[in-house]
C-alpha positions in Angstrom: 46.9 60.4 42.1 45.9 63.5 40.1 46.7 66.9 41.6 43.0 67.8 41.4 42.3 66.0 44.7 44.0 68.8 46.6 46.3 68.7 49.6 46.2 66.0 52.2 44.8 67.4 55.4 44.2 66.4 59.0 40.6 67.2 59.8 39.7 67.8 63.5 36.1 68.1 64.6 35.1 69.0 68.1 31.6 68.1 69.4 29.9 67.8 72.7 30.0 64.2 73.8 26.3 63.9 73.6 26.5 64.8 69.8 29.2 62.3 69.0 26.9 59.6 67.6 25.3 62.0 65.2 28.6 63.2 64.0 29.9 59.7 63.4 26.7 58.8 61.6 27.2 61.9 59.4 30.8 60.9 58.6 29.8 57.3 57.8 27.5 58.8 55.1 30.3 60.5 53.2 31.2 59.3 49.7 34.7 58.3 50.9 35.9 56.1 53.8 36.6 57.8 57.1 38.5 56.0 59.9 38.3 58.5 62.7 40.3 58.6 65.9 38.4 59.8 69.0 39.9 61.8 71.8 37.5 62.5 74.7 38.3 65.5 76.9 35.8 66.6 79.5 32.4 67.0 78.0 33.8 67.2 74.4 35.2 64.7 72.0 37.7 65.6 69.3 37.4 63.4 66.2 40.4 63.3 63.8 40.8 61.9 60.3 42.7 62.5 57.1 41.0 63.9 54.0 42.0 65.6 50.8 41.2 69.2 50.1 38.6 68.5 47.5 36.6 66.6 50.1 36.2 69.5 52.6 33.0 70.8 51.0 31.3 67.4 51.4 32.6 67.2 55.0 31.3 70.6 56.0 27.9 70.0 54.4 27.5 66.6 56.3 28.4 67.9 59.8 25.9 68.7 62.4 25.5 72.4 63.4 27.3 72.2 66.7 30.5 70.7 65.2 33.6 72.8 65.2 36.1 72.0 62.5 39.8 72.7 62.2 42.1 71.6 59.4 45.9 71.5 59.2 48.0 70.2 56.3 49.5 66.8 56.9 53.0 68.1 56.4 52.5 70.4 59.4 50.8 67.6 61.3 53.8 65.2 60.7 56.2 67.9 61.7 54.7 68.3 65.2 
C-alpha cells in the first residue's frame, strides 16, 4: 500500500445516544467501508473504527455537529 494513505489510526467518536443513528448513517455514506464497534456508556455512545490518516478529512466533514472525535495511532492502541 502506498505511503500516501497515511498512518493507520483508531478513530473514536462520542455522541449522545439519541444522535447515534445519524452518526451511523453519516459513516455509511463515506467512500470507504467502516465497521464500527459501539460502546454505550450512560447517555452517550462511543463508536470506534480504524481509518487511514488521509481519510480523516472525509470523516470530519461527514460527522454531525454534536460528535466529538479522538484519534490515536494504531501502534499506541495495540500497545495498551
